N, C-alpha and C positions, 0 to 999 in steps of 0.2 A: 460453385459452392457459395452459399450466402454467408456474409460476414456479420449478420445480425446475431444478437444474443438469442439463445433458444427461448421459446415461450415457456411459461410455467407448466403448461400441459406437456410439452416435449420433455422438459426436465423431469417431471413426475413419471413419465413413461420410461425414461432411461433408468431412473432410480426408484423403481416401483416398490421395492421391498428392502428390508434390512439386509437380506442376503446379497442383493445387488450392490448395495453400498459397501459391504464387507469384501465382496469379490473385487470391486474396483480398487480398494486399498491393497488387497493382496497382489493383484496384477501390477499395480503402480510401484509397489515397494520391492517385490521379489520376482515378478514375471510369471508366466505360465508354468515354467519349469526352472528350477535352480538347484545348485549343489547343496545337499543337506549338511548342516553344520555337525551332525552327529556321525553319520555313516559316510559322508563325503562322496556320495553318489549323486549324479544328476537325476533328480526325481520329480515326479509330478505329485503335488500335494492335494489331498482331498479334504473337503470340509468336515469338521467334527460337529455332529448334530448338537444343537442347544448350547454351543460354546462359540466364542469369537476366535476360533483358531482353525488351523489346517494341519493335517498329519501326513508325514512322509510315507509314501507307498511301500518303502522298503523296511525301514526300522521303526516307524511309528513316532518319530520325534515330532514335536508340535511347534508350530510357528504362529505367533499372534500378530496379525497385521497392524493392530492398533498400538502395539508396544512401542514406547519411546515417543508417542505423540500425545497431545492433550486428550485424545479419545481413550487412552489406556485404562483409566480408572473411572471413566464417566458412566453414569447410569442413564444419561440422556441418550435416546436412540440415535443411531448414525443417520437415519433419515432426517431427523430434526437438525442435526449439525449441517448436513448437506443443504437442507432447505434454507437455513440461515445464511450460508455462504452464497446461495443463489440470490437471496434478497439483497445482499451487499452488492452483488454484481449488477442487479437489475435496477437499483436505485441510482439516481443522479445526486441526491441530496443527503445521502447517509441513512443509516438505520439505527434507531435508538433501541436501547435495551428494553424500554417499555413496549415498543412495538413488537419486539421478539417475544416478550412475555405474553402478550395478547395473542400472537399468531400461533405459537406452538404449545402454549399452556404450561410453561415452566415458571419457577419462581423468579423474582426480579434478580436475585443474587446469581442464579444460574445463567439467566439471560445476559447479565452484565459481563460475566466471566467469558461466555461464548463470544460476545462481541469484541471484547478486549483481545482475546487470542486470535480471532480472525483478522483484526486490524494489524496485529504484529505479523501474521503470515502474509497479509497483503504487502506490507513493507518489504518482507524478505523476498517474495516472488518478484516484485517490481524491480528490486535492486536500485542502485544509483550509479549510473554511468556518468563520467565527466562529460561536460558539454563543450561545444564549439570546436576550436582548432582552426588552422589555416584554411582548411577546406570545408569547414562547418558553417552553419548559419549564424546570424547575429544572436548573441546571448543577451537577454534582458535581465538585469539584476535589480532587486528592490528589497526593502525591509517592510515588514508588516507588524502591527501591534495587536495583540489579542488580550481580552479580559482586563481585569484591574479596574481602578477608578481613575478617570481622566481628570486629575487635579494638578494644578501647577505645583511643582516641587515634589510630587509623589510619583516616582517612576516605578510603579508596581505592575506594569503591563508585561506580558510575555513578548519578547522580541524575536521575530522569526526572519531569517534570511531566506530569500527565494530567488531562483534563477530558472529561466526557461529559454530553450533554444528554439528559435522560430522554425516551425515544422518538426520539432523534436520533443524531447522530454522536459519535464520540470523536476526540480529537486528543492527540498526545503531543509532547514536546519535551525533549531532553536539556539539563540545566542545569549551569553551572559549580559551583554550590553549592546548599545547601538553604535558604539564608537569604532573607529578604524582598527583598533588593536584586536577586535574580534571579527569585524566584517571582512577585513582583508584576508585573514587565514581561510575563511569560508570560501572566498573567491578563488584563492590558490588551490583549494581542495576540489572544487567542483567545476572550475572553468579552465580549460587548457590554455597555456601561454600561447600568445599569438592570436587569440580570438578577438573578434570585434565585439565589444561590450557596450550596451546602451543602459544608462542609468539616469536618475534625476541628479540635481546638483548638491545633494547632501554631502556634508563634509567627510563622511566615512568613506566616500568613493573617490576622493581627490587623488589618491596615490595610485590609482589603477594604471594610468598611462605610463607611470614610472617603473612599472614592473612587467613589461613585456606584452601589454595588451593595447589594442587600438580602441580608444575610449571616446565615446560621444555622449553628450548630455542634453537634456531638455530641462528648461527652467520652469517648473510648475508654478512657482510663486509669481511669475510674470505672465502667466496664462499661456505658456508655450508647452504644447503636448506632442507636437510632431515637428521634426526638423529633418527633411529628407527621409533617409532610412532610419533615423534615430528616433525611437520612441519606446515607451515601456507599457504599451497598451495591453500586450498579451499577459505579462505577469500581473498587472493590475486587474485584468479580467479574472485571472485565476484567484487572486486574493478576494475579489468581490464575490465570486461564486462560493468560495470556502466560508467566508464570513456570513453570508446570507443563509447558507445551509446549516451552519452551526447554530445560528440564532433560531432558525425555524425548526430544526430537528432535535438538537441537543440542548438548547437554551443556554447551558453553561458547561464549560469544559475546564478542568483543572490544569494548571501548568504541568503537573506530574505526568499526565497522560496526553497532553496536547500533541506531542510528536506522533503518537500512534494514530490519532485522528487525521493528522496531516498526511501520513502514509496512505491512509484509506483514499483520500482525495487524489494523491499522486498516482496511485494504482489505476484509478478510473481515467484520469486525465491522460496518462501515458499509453493506455490501451484504447483510447477513444476511437481510433480508426480500425481496431480489430476486436470489437466487443465479443465476437464469437469465441475468442480465446480466453476470455476472463475466467469463466467458471472452470474450464479444464486446467488452466494454470494454477488456479487457487486450490483445486482438489489435489493436484500433484504436489502441493507444497507440504502436505502433512508428513511425508517421510523425512523432511529436512528440519534442522534446528530452528527454534524460534529466534526472531530478531534478524538484524541485518549484518 
């Protein structure tokens, strides 16, 4: 079985109609048969014509597969929602609301809302597992700065902590400041004690070795980027890709919504070896709550 992402044609054949999309939601949320909430009998539910619901074969109780999801009150077709989710999975550099507006012909406000909710679901589906451990790979940790005006004395940039396990996942978290009092709790949260951790020589990382980690550093200010197995090339490559993509696709991202954009890039990074799972995992996220 191929591990490639389905082509657009394959995706359109799979979800060729509004009914096919609704059937997928019904099966995903309830299964082909389930116990009716009204008559308590295991029943097969059949589609009610011209409505987004299914009816119990025994008592006629109705089930709405879109209830409790962002699709519940939407007037945008399910095919359009599924198409936008496919666009997010197929892109390497992100999907802007303007592109969605042009592609499916909705208003910019509708397109922005769709993109925002899909990014939240990407974050939920991806989840955040702790990295490293005694038997895990080396964890590279670093800070990145997004937006703001780069002027001396004006610290208005968004500060993001990131960690990536070599051969594994990446996690990100927005921090209130760049100091150790906020960086160290992020490390405790996302990196298992006993892990091998590689960082640069920033002061915020000085206490790592005192807290149960094996810590190695590279001094970038002296032109040192690799010291044996110690380097931060993977996390810096991730930052580079995110920043280029944001500048090229989104132009500007507010601090308020920055984490949702980071979740989008985490999702694709962490499923990079299994792209064929991206769209199915994302489509299955709708029965679950928004957020992480």
